N, C-alpha and C positions, 0 to 999 in steps of 0.2 A: 504493500500500500504506500509506504513511504517512498520507495523507489519510483513508483509511477507518478508521484507528485513532482518529481524532479525534472530538470531539463533533458535528462537522458532517458526519457520515458520509452522511446522507441527501442533503445538498446536493451532496456530491462525487459520489455514485453517480448522481444525477439528471442530471449533466452527460453529454451524449451521447458526448463524446470520451473521458471517463474510463471509461465503460462499454465503449466500443469497444476501448480499450487493454487492458482485462482480458479481455474475451471473445474477443479475437483470438488468444490464446495457444492453441497446439496441442501435442499430445504430443511432436512432433518438436523442440520448442524446447529450449534448454539447461537443465540442472537448476536454475540460479539463477533463471531466468525462471519455471520451473514452480513453484518454491518461492514466489515472490512471487504467482503466480496463486492458489495454494492459500491463501496468507495473506489475500489480498483476499477470496476467497470465505468464508473463516473469519469475517472481520469482518462481512460482510453477512448471514451466516447467523444472526446474533443479532438482526437487525432484523425484527420481525414483519410489516412492510409490504414490505420489499425482498425477503426470502427467497422468498416464494411466487412472485414474478415470475420467478425463475430457472428454473422448470419449462419455460417456453416458450423458453428460450435454449439448449437442448441442453447444459446444464452437466454434468449427470450422465453422459451418454455420454462427454463429454470427460474427466471425472475417471476414469471406468472405463478409458479408453484409456491414460491416464497411469499408473495403478496397474498396468496390464497390461504396460507396457514399461519404466518407470523403476525403477531399483533403487538410487537415492540415498536413504538412510535418512531424511533430514530431509524430503524430499518425500513419501515414503510415509507417514511418521508424521503429517504435517499433512493429507494426503489422508484418512487414517482419521478424524481429528478432524472434518473437514468432513462426511464421510459420516454420522458419528454425530450431528452437529448437524442435518443434513438430515432425519434420521428423526423429529425433533421438530417440523418445520415443518408447520403446519396448512394445509389447503386454504382458499381464500377464494372468495366468489361470483365474483370476477373471474378467479381461477385455481383452478377446481374440482378439478383433478387435482394431487394432492399430490406432492412430491418423492419421497416414499416409493415411490409407484407407479413412478416412473422408475427408482429403484434396483432394484426387483424386476424390472421388464420388461427392463432392459438386462443382466440376469444378472450383476450386480455381485458377487453371492455367489460365483460361480465364480472370479472374479478373486481375491477375498479368500481363498478356500480354497487357491488356487495360491500366494499370498504366504506362507501358513503353512508351506509345505514348502521355501521358499527358505532360503538361509543368510544370517543377519544377524549383524553384529558385536555389536550391542546386543541382549542376550537379553530385555530388557524389551519389545522390539518384538513378540516372539511373543505375549505376553499381550495386548498392545493389539490385535493382529490378531484373536486369538480372541474378544476381547470384542466387537469390531465385527461379526465374522462371526456370532456368536450373536444379536446385536441384529437384524441383517439377516435372519437365518434365521427369526426370530419373525415378521417382517413378510411374508416369503415365504409362510409357512404361513397367516397371517391373510388375505392377499390371494388365496389360492388355495383357499379353503374352499368346499365344495359349498353350504353354507348361504348364503354371500354370492352365489354364482352364482344360486341360486333367487330371492334378493331382487332381483338385477339383472334377471332375466328377468321377474319379476312386475311390475316397474316399466314394462315395455313399451319400455324404451330400453336397448339394449346397445351397448357400445363395446369396441374392441380393448384388451386388457390381459392380465394374468396369469391371469385366469379363462378365457382361451381359448388358453392355451399348451399345448405338448406335455407339460410337467410336470403341469399341471392334469389333462389328459385321462388321462395315465398313472396318476395317483393316484386319480381319481374316476369313471372310466367305469362301474364296477360300481354306483355309487350312482344312476345313471340308471334302474335297475330299480325304484326306490322308487315307491310309489303307482301300480302298474301302468304304469310308464314315463311317469308324468305330466309329467316335465320334457321328455321328447322330444315329447310331444303339444303342449306349450306352444310349443316351438321351431317346430314345424311350423305352428302357428296364427299365429305372429308374422309369417310370410311374407306373409300377406294381411290381418292385423289392423292393422298399423302402416304409416304412410306415411313411413318414415324409412330412407334408403338405408344408413346405417351399420348400423342394427339388422338390416336384411335381409341385408346382406353377412355379418355376424357369425353370424346364425342359419344361413345356408347353410353357412358354414365348420363350425359345430358339428354340424349334421346329418350332414355328410360324415365328420367325425371319429367320431361315434357309429357310423355305418354300417360303418367299417372296423376300429374298435377293439373294439367289443362283439361277443361271439360270436353274438348274435342280432340284430346291428345291421341287416343288410340285410333280414332277415325282418320286423322290427318296422317299418322304414321302409316296406316294401311294404304292411303292414297299415294304416298310417296314410295311405296313398295320397297321398304328398307329392311324388312325382316330377314330376307335371304342373305343380305350383306352382313347383318349382325350375326346370323347363325354360322356363316362361313368363318367369322373371326373366333368362334368358339373353339376352333382347331388351331388357333395361333400358337406359336412356340413361346410367346411372351405370356407369363403368368397373369399379369395385370390385365392384359387385353382379353385373355380367356375369361377371367373373372367378371370384368365389366360387361363383356358381350353376353355371358350367361345371365347376369342380373337384368340386363336390358331386355333380353328375350323374354324373361319371366314377367317383367313389368308390362311388356307389350301384350302378352298372351293371357295373363291372369286378370280376372275382373276385380278381385278384391285384394290387390297388392298390399294395401295398408294393413288389413287384417292378418295376412300371411307374414308380413315383415315383423309385426308386433309379436306374433306367436313365436 
């Protein structure tokens, strides 16, 4: 922690043992260790070269876990500062997925909302929680917009993220009616237009979601004659593609998917 406060922060962080010392901390550790962990992350969050590399180290899920379980005010307060700083960290060519996306995908906003109804001795903490919650909420909306979904789909390369979450589909399923269900047609076309397993898996997932969530979902899917394409992917060598194709096929064919999935 002290080394990361110094001018040679980058040298300290690039030491493998120093990194391991910080990243080994888990939510079950004692509050003093958790505080030092948050402090170390706070320091590196200011470095434009170091901060983006945290995305691949599962730092955000760990912070979420700490905020969900720890009620020591100094740890929570510092955790809020770290989250706020992470929202400003830009993606890089080496780390194209920004920390903001991790914050959205791990449902950190749910934890922040829970913190707001806890009892805190320091009343200023409520305002800090609300401020960070609002900032994260803006990012949730921005990363879950239908316009962004259309851009991702048009690129021909799709990946798992907030655009394919239950929240997104709950808020945007009716928008798939636009342009005579143009987005659905494009999803169906992606199954055989691209040679990328992640894109195919995501497209199968989304086709299935549309089939069960939109009132005309199964009817439109039948019109676009996509079932054979989905069934063909059930023989894919890629495990995720096979799984999503199977689930998609089930959603298309079963009338009471909700009941089945709950059971």
